[in-house]
C-alpha positions, 0 to 999 in steps of 0.5 A: 882396045889393045887386048884383041891385037895383043891376044896371042901374046898374053899369058896367064900369071900361072903360065909365066916361067919364073924363079923358084921361091922359098916358102915363108910359111905365111900362106897368104903371102906365098900364094900372092907371090908368083914365086910361092915364097921369097925369090931365089936368084934375086934380092928382096928388101924387108922394111920395118921396125924391130918387133914388126915381124921382118926378122921373124918371117926370115927366120921362119923361112930359114927354119924350114930350110935348115930342117931340110939340111939346107944352108942359111946365113945371117949378117948381123947389123951394127946395133943389134945381133941375132939371138935365135933362142926361139928358133932353137925351141922350134927345132932349127938345125943350127948346124946349117946356120951361119951367123956373121958378125956385123961389118963396120962399114958399107964396103965390108958389108958388101964384101961379106955378102959377095963372099957368102954368095961366092961359096955357092952354099946358101939357099937363103942369106939375110942381112941387117943393113942398119943405117947403110944405104945401098946404091942402085949399082950395089943392088944390081951387082948383088942381083947378078951374083944371086942369079948366078948362085941361085940364092935368095938374098934378103936385106932388112932395114928399119929406116922407112926412107931406105932407098927402094932400088928398082933392082929389088924383085920383092919389097915388103913393108912390115907394120904392127897390124899389116904387111904391105907388099910394095913390089912383087914382080908380075903382081899388081902392087901395092897389096896389103895383107893382115899380119899372119898368126903364123909369125905374128907371135914369133918372138923377135929374134933381135936383141941388143947386148946379148951373146949370139952365134958369130963367125 
C-alpha cells in the first residue's frame, strides 16, 4: 500500500493552506468547499438555466459583501439584464454594486473583465457569458489576473455544453432540485446537494426587456 511510505507527506483537508473564500450563505455548500465559500483569487463557473438559482446564489454572496461595505460588480449578458429589485428588499447596498452593460462580442467581454479586475476594487465579479465560449487560454489569463487582485470571478452560462476548462477552480451545475458540484479543488467530486431553502425561493434576478442599473 502507498499509505505507509507516503504517510509523512499526507495532510488532512483542514490542514491544507488554501485561498480565502466568500461565504454564499448556503451552509451545506460553504461547508463542503475548502474555501468555505466561493474562492478568491480564482475563477468559478456556474452552469444552469435562468431560474435554477445560479444568479440568485451569486446575488446572495454579493448581498453580504455590500452590506460589509465591500464592492461587487456584474457584467450583463447579451440577452438578459440584471434586475435586482429583490436584492433591494433584502437591503443590498447598491452604492457598492457596479452593473456593466453587455459587451457585444467576446473580445470586449474579456476586455471588460480584465479592466474590472485591474481596478483592484472588487471582491466579487459576476458575468453572464451568454453564448460566448471561452478557451483554456482565456480562463488561464483571467485566473492569473484574479490571483494578483485577489478577486472572486464567477462566470455563468445557460449552455449545458459550455467548455469546462481545467483552470476553473470551482464548477457548479444548477438544476431545479439539486446543485451538483462538478469541480472543487481538494474535494472529491462530483458531489450533489439538495437545493437549499436559503436561496431556492430567492426571486430570479434576471429578466428580459426591463430597465436595469448600468454603467
